[in-house]
N, C-alpha and C positions, 0 to 999 in steps of 0.2 A: 504493501499500500505506499503511495508517494504522497508526501505532504509539501506545499508548497505555498508559495505566498504568506509570508508570515510578517505582519505589521507591528506585533506588541512581542516583546520578548517575556519568553516563561521564566519567571521569576524563579503421647501413646496409653485414649490414658493407657497407654505404654503394656509392658509386657506385663509386670506383675500383680497390678492392682487394676488392671481394666478388662483382661480376656474374657473371664466369665461372665461378666454383666454386659458384655458387646455379644456372645454368643444368645444368650439368652433375652437380648431385647429384640433382636431383629424380626423384622416381619416383612408385610408385601411391600414391594418399592414400584414408584412409577417414575416417572422419566423427570417430570416437572418439580421443580423448588418453588414455593411459595414464601414470600418475604412479606411479614409483616412489622411495621414500625410499632413498637410498645411503648416506646419513650423517647422523646426528643428536646432538644435544648426549648428553653424558655421563649426565645425570640429567635424564631426562624426568619430567614432572608427571602423578601420576596422578589419574585423575577417574574418577569412573562417571557414565556417560551412561544414562537410565535410558529404554526405550521411550516416546514420548509416548502419554499414553491416547487413547482413540478413541471418541468418544460418536456416530459416525453408526452405520449400516447396513451390513452388509461389510467390507472392509478399506479401513484410511486410503488415499487418496491416493497418498500421499509416505509415506516412511520419515523423518520430521525428523530425528529421532535420530539415523540412521545416516549423514544426510548432516553431520551437526554432528561427531560422532566421525571419519568421514571426513577432513572437513575440517583439525580440530584434531590429527590423526596426522599426516597430511601436512606438516604446518610443521615435524616435527622437534623440537616442544619437549614434547608431550603424549603420553602413553600411556593411552588411553580402556581402559576391563574392558573382555573379553568377554563376553556377557550371560550366558552361565552361570556366569559368576563374581558375578553381580550378590546382593547378602544379601537386596534386599528390590526390590518396584515400585513405590514410590509414585508419584503422579501429581501434574498442577498441585494445590496448594493443601495436599497434605501436609504437615506437619510432620516432618522426618526424625528417626529414631533416628541422632543423632551419632555415639553411642558404638559401634553396629554397623560404620556406616561407617567408622569412624576404625580398628578391629580388620580390617576388611577389607584397610586398606592406603591408600583413597583420600585424597587432600588436599581435592578437589573434588567437588561432585554437583550435576548436573542433572538436573532433571527437567522435565516440561510434559503439556501435553494441547491436544489439537485437537477442536473440534466444526463441524459446519455454522452458517452463519449466511448466511440468505438466498441471494445469488448465489455465495457464496465460504464463507470458514471462519475461525473465530476460532483462533490457535494463541498460548497462554500458555505460559510459561516460568519457572523460579526456578533463580537459580544460587546454590549454597550454599557457604560457608568451612566444609569440617568439622572443621578444626583449632580454628577461631576460636568455630566453634558459632556461624555466623550466617549471614542471608542477605545476598548480597553485589548482587544485581541481579536484576529480574521487570520483564518486560513482556507486553503484549497486542498481538498483531499483525490486522490485518483483511485478509484476502489473499485472490486467486483461486488457481484451478486454475494461471494463468499465472505467478503471482509465490510461487507456492508456495516453490519451491527457493531462489528469492533472498532468502524469509525465512529458510529454514533457515541461510543464507551469513550472513545479519546476526546470527542468533544465535550461529554460531561468531565472528565478529568482534566481539560482546560479551563472549564467554568470552574469548578472546583478550586483549584490552584490559582486561578487571576483573584477570586474574590476571597479566598481565605488564606493564602499564602501556605497553602500545604498540597503535596503531591496527591492528586486522586488515585483510587484503584477500582475503577469501574472497569477498566478493561484488562481483568485480570479472571484468572480458574479457581474454582475449587476441587479438589479431589475430593472425593469420599466413598463408602462402602456401603451396600445395600443389596437386602435378600428379597427373593422372589420364592414364594411358596413357603411349606413349612415342612418340620420333619423330615423324612429323608429325601424330600422332592422338592429341598430346598436348593437355589442357584444366587450363588454370591457375586456378586459383580463390584470392580472396580470403577467408577465412575469419574467424569469430568463434567464440568458443566461453566458456564460463564460465572460471573459473581452475580448476575441480576436471576441466574437458576433458568435462566434459558440456554438453547445450545447443547444440551444432554448428549454425551456420547458416552460408551463401555470402552472402556481399554482393556477388559479380561474380564470373561466368564465363567467360573468354575463351580463344581458342585462342591468343592470343600472351603471353609472359610478362608478368608481375604482380611488381613489386618495390617496397621500400622502405617499407610502410604507416607512417603516423604518425597518433597521435589527435591531435586537438585537445583543449586544457583542457576543455573542455566535455564532454566524453563521447559525444560524437552525432557530430561530422564526423571522417574520415580522410581523409588524403592519401597519393596513392600512385602510382607510377608506371608507367605501363601501356604494352606495344609493339604494342597492338593495330594501331597504322598502321605497314603496311610501311616507310614512309618515313621516320619519325622518332618518337621516342619523346613521351608528353606525360605532362602532372603533372594528375593529378584531385583533386578535393575531393569526397566521396560522402557524402552525410546518411544515415544509418542510420536512422533513425527514418521520414525521408520517401518513403527509396528515390531519392532523385534524387541526379545528380553531373552536377558543372560541371568543364568542360576548363579550367582556369587558365594553363597554360603551353605551348606546345609551338612553341618556336624550332627552328632550323637546327642540328643539333649536338646536344651532352649536352640533356637537359632532367631534372635528376635530384635525389637526396636531399631530399626536402622535409622540412622542419622547423618548428613553430609555434610563435609568440613566446607568452610566459606570457597574455599579456592576447587570444590566440586570434584576433587580427589581422590580422597578418601572418605569411608563410610565408619561410624562409630556405631560397634553393635555388640550385643549380650549374647553370650554364649556360656553354655555349661557343662561341655564335653571333659574338661577336667575337673569335673566335681561341682564348685560352686558357681551359681551364677554372676559371671564377671564381665567389666567392659572391656572391649577389645576396640583396635583398630586396624580396618583393614584397606590395603592400597588397591585401588580399583583397579591399574594397569596391571601389576604384577602378580595380583591375588595372594601377598604376603600378609599375615595378620599377626598383630603384636596385641599381647595383653597387657592391659593399662593399669586395673585394678586388681590387689592381692590384699583380699579381707574375708576373714569366717561370714559375714552379714551378706546380705543378699544388695549387689550392686546392681542397678538396669537402668533403663529409660534414661540413656546419656544424649544429648545435646552440645551444639559448639556454642561457646560465647565468642569464640573468634579462633584463627586456625591455630592457635596454640595454647588455649583454654576448652575445656569441655566441664558441662555441669552436668551431674546424674542424682539418680535417687539412690539411697540407700538406709536401712535399717541400722547400721551399726551404731547409733546412739540408744537405739532400745525403740524407736517408731521410725515411718519414713520422714526422710528430711531430704533437703538437698544440699550437695557438696559441690565443689570444684575442684578440679586437678588438672595439671599441665599436661599437654598432651605428649609431652616426651615422658610423664611419669615422675614419681614423686610422691609428697605426703598430701592427702586429701584434706581441703578446709572448709568446714562446715560454713554453709550460706543463711539458711533459714534456721529463725528460734521462734517466731510466733508461732504457740499451739504445738501441736504435739505429733500432726499429718500434715506435712508439706510434700507432693509428688508431682511427677508428670509436667517438666519445666517446658517450658518455649522461650526461645529468645528474639525480642526484637530485632527489627532490621538493622538499628544500630547499635547494636549489643549494650543498651542503658538501662532495658527491662526484662525483668522475667518474669512470665505470668505462670502459673501453676494453680495445682488441685490443693485447696485449703477445706480440713475439717475443721467444723464449728459445732457446736449443740445442735445446729438447724441442718446439717447433713456436711454437704459437700460444696462448695461453690468455687471459682475460680478468682483467685488473688494476683495482684502485681508487687513487685519488688523492686524499687529505683536500688540498683547495684549500687552505684556512689554515696547517695545518701541513706540508704536502708529504708527509706520509708515504704512502708506495707501497706495495702490498700485491699479491702474484697469489693471487687467488680459486680459480682453477680449476686442474685438472692435464691438461687434454687436449692434444692436438696440433693443432687445427683448432678451436678455439671462436672464436665472432665473434659479431657483430651485438647486445652488450647491451641490456638494456632494464630499467629499475628497476621495481619494484613500486610502487603511488601510497603506500605507507606507508615506502618507504624501505629498507625492511628485507632485499630479497630482489632478486636481479639474474638475470632468464631471459637466456639466451642459446642460439645455433645452434651445434651441432655435429656431430659425425660419428663412426657407431659400425659396424662391419663393412660400409665402404660406406656406410650409408644417413645422410640427414640427420636428425637429432634435437633436441628442445630440452634443456637443463638448466636447472636454477635452484639458485643459489647464496646464501648467506645473506652479509651484507658481508663480515663475519669469516672467512667460509670455514669454519665449525663445522657448516652445514647444507646439504645437498646434496641434489636430485634431479634424476630423469631422465623426461623427458617424451616420449612417444615415439605415432605414431599407430599402430592396431594392424595397417599394412600400408604400405610405403611409405616417404616422406619426406616434412619437413615443414622450414621454413625461415623466414626473415626474421619474429621474433616481435615484437610492440608489445604492452607492456601497457597497459592502459588506466587513466586517471585514476580517482579515486574518483566517483561518481555527483553531479551538483549537486542 
């Protein structure tokens, strides 16, 4: 997808504590994820998003403006106008009447147009600051039928960043696991969907459980654990572009909890073939593995803080807590001290914050820890929240939860002010993993 004419510079629940719950909670699955805002910021930003002009015959293949409006609304920060409340319907290239839009209550205005161009389309848009009476950003996208939705999400990302000063994460994907059928007839699927729940596709279908999907930093490879071999589990790496997959580990005992190093060359994994569950590092290219932890306790759920440091869960202090250790080995240092149960860590993209499962008197919630200051905060209020995963812009945390006996996904902003509920139209879904930004 080509982008030109820019007028403004863009400024588990892991292995040990979640597998049984996952296996018991899965039910029927459907393709579409439904997203509902359950909490938003107190003062949302009013924005008028005008239906894009269409210069072709018949109807436009995609309603770009509606996709953008839906993205921004689901973020919890924006309040797009209803179309019947628009005071005018200008298209790309028009000069807006700022006074009329200001009287209508709009702080920002987005207009655009779409026209056939060869085997694809050109999509234009302009974003205006109504209060300051100026254009903020303008692009032309050259797209195909296959990339129209992606271009729409990119427009929403641009609006989000221009208005809030933060990168948007609408043009990303989530990986998750679902199950169809019941009992011996269950079919497990490793699935991908756009961040808005659309464009679902299955990467792998198996009669045996699939757990712990983890994205590589390149946004192309996904590691996961499969139980398709009755004798033992195995860790696979699958290339979503080529459709190929490689079995990288299948030892006696536990093979689980894969996590990619930030440079994409290594996996941290949990193996028990030497007796106790311990953290190992696997070099993808050579296949060589190195044991990192050596302790009588159970060490599991490793994640990379950076290329030189890992965080993992261990019960060496008597209950599950988070520890960090150098990737070259050495003494582990305890990280969490709030309460008697902290497990299943995820690391924010800037490595400043940990999200993890914290047990309180009310059950299990998602909590965050600022690594530098030590500030602890509980950001969800469920009773069985698990498997946190950060959005690539670090602003939201997705997690697995349960409502009325069904596994669902939730998402919450890092300060807890914005919350979403995500569910399949029927059945359950678990084990979310949010993709990185596209390279």
